C-alpha positions as CSV (number, residue, x, y, z in Angstrom):
1,X,141.2,58.2,111.4
2,X,141.3,54.6,112.5
3,X,143.5,51.7,111.6
4,X,141.1,50.5,109.0
5,X,141.1,53.8,107.2
6,X,144.9,54.1,107.3
7,X,145.4,50.6,105.9
8,X,142.7,51.2,103.3
9,X,144.3,54.5,102.1
10,X,147.7,52.8,102.0
11,X,146.4,50.0,99.9
12,X,144.6,52.5,97.6
13,X,147.8,54.4,97.2
14,X,149.7,51.3,96.2
15,X,147.1,50.0,93.7
16,X,146.0,53.4,92.3
17,X,148.6,53.3,89.5
18,X,147.9,49.8,88.1
19,X,144.1,50.4,88.4
20,X,144.4,53.7,86.5
21,X,146.5,51.9,83.9
22,X,143.9,49.1,83.5
23,X,141.1,51.7,83.3
24,X,142.9,53.5,80.5
25,X,143.5,50.2,78.7
26,X,139.8,49.3,79.0
27,X,138.9,52.7,77.6
28,X,141.3,52.4,74.7
29,X,140.1,48.9,73.8
30,X,136.5,50.1,73.8
31,X,137.4,52.9,71.4
32,X,139.1,50.4,69.1
33,X,136.0,48.4,69.0
34,X,134.0,51.4,68.0
35,X,136.4,52.2,65.1
36,X,136.4,48.6,63.9
37,X,132.6,48.5,64.0
38,X,132.6,51.4,61.5
39,X,134.7,49.6,59.0
40,X,137.6,50.6,56.9
41,X,137.4,52.7,53.8
42,X,139.8,50.9,51.5
43,X,139.0,52.9,48.4
44,X,141.0,55.9,49.7
45,X,144.1,53.7,49.9
46,X,143.5,52.1,46.5
47,X,142.6,55.2,44.6
48,X,146.2,55.3,43.2
49,X,145.3,52.2,41.1
50,X,142.2,54.0,39.6
51,X,144.4,55.6,36.9
52,X,145.6,52.3,35.6
53,X,143.9,50.6,32.7
54,X,141.2,48.1,33.4
55,X,143.4,45.1,32.8
56,X,146.0,46.3,35.3
57,X,143.4,47.0,37.8
58,X,142.2,43.4,37.5
59,X,145.9,42.2,38.0
60,X,146.2,44.3,41.1
61,X,142.9,43.0,42.4
62,X,143.9,39.4,41.7
63,X,147.2,39.9,43.5
64,X,145.5,41.4,46.5
65,X,142.9,38.6,46.6
66,X,145.6,35.9,46.4
67,X,147.5,37.7,49.2
68,X,144.4,37.6,51.5
69,X,143.9,33.9,50.7
70,X,147.6,33.2,51.4
71,X,147.6,35.0,54.7
72,X,144.3,33.4,55.8
73,X,145.7,29.9,54.9
74,X,148.9,30.7,56.8
75,X,146.9,31.8,59.9
76,X,144.9,28.5,59.8
77,X,148.1,26.5,59.5
78,X,149.7,28.4,62.3
79,X,146.6,27.8,64.5
80,X,146.5,24.1,63.7
81,X,150.3,23.8,64.5
82,X,149.8,25.6,67.8
83,X,146.8,23.3,68.6
84,X,148.9,20.2,67.9
85,X,151.9,21.5,69.9
86,X,149.7,22.2,72.9
87,X,148.0,18.8,72.5
88,X,151.4,17.1,72.4
89,X,152.7,19.1,75.3
90,X,149.8,18.4,77.6
91,X,149.3,14.7,76.6
92,X,145.7,14.7,77.6
93,X,144.6,12.5,74.7
């Protein structure tokens, strides 16, 4: 075993743990993408509201739709604020 092989094995021993951690992270992120591609069956979570009268189901649906709208508007405002903070911090304009 020459000097090159000794140094190469030493470096491989040092970086084997981070490389295996990164490989595991890549594998898990790939599996998340597969799950998100299948979609989410919301009806199983909302089946409890199926026993309510039609009017109450419409109320629950309206509340959920307004929550989704509120959260998406909040995210847009947060992204715009972040953009302006970065723009002000960099001063490239």
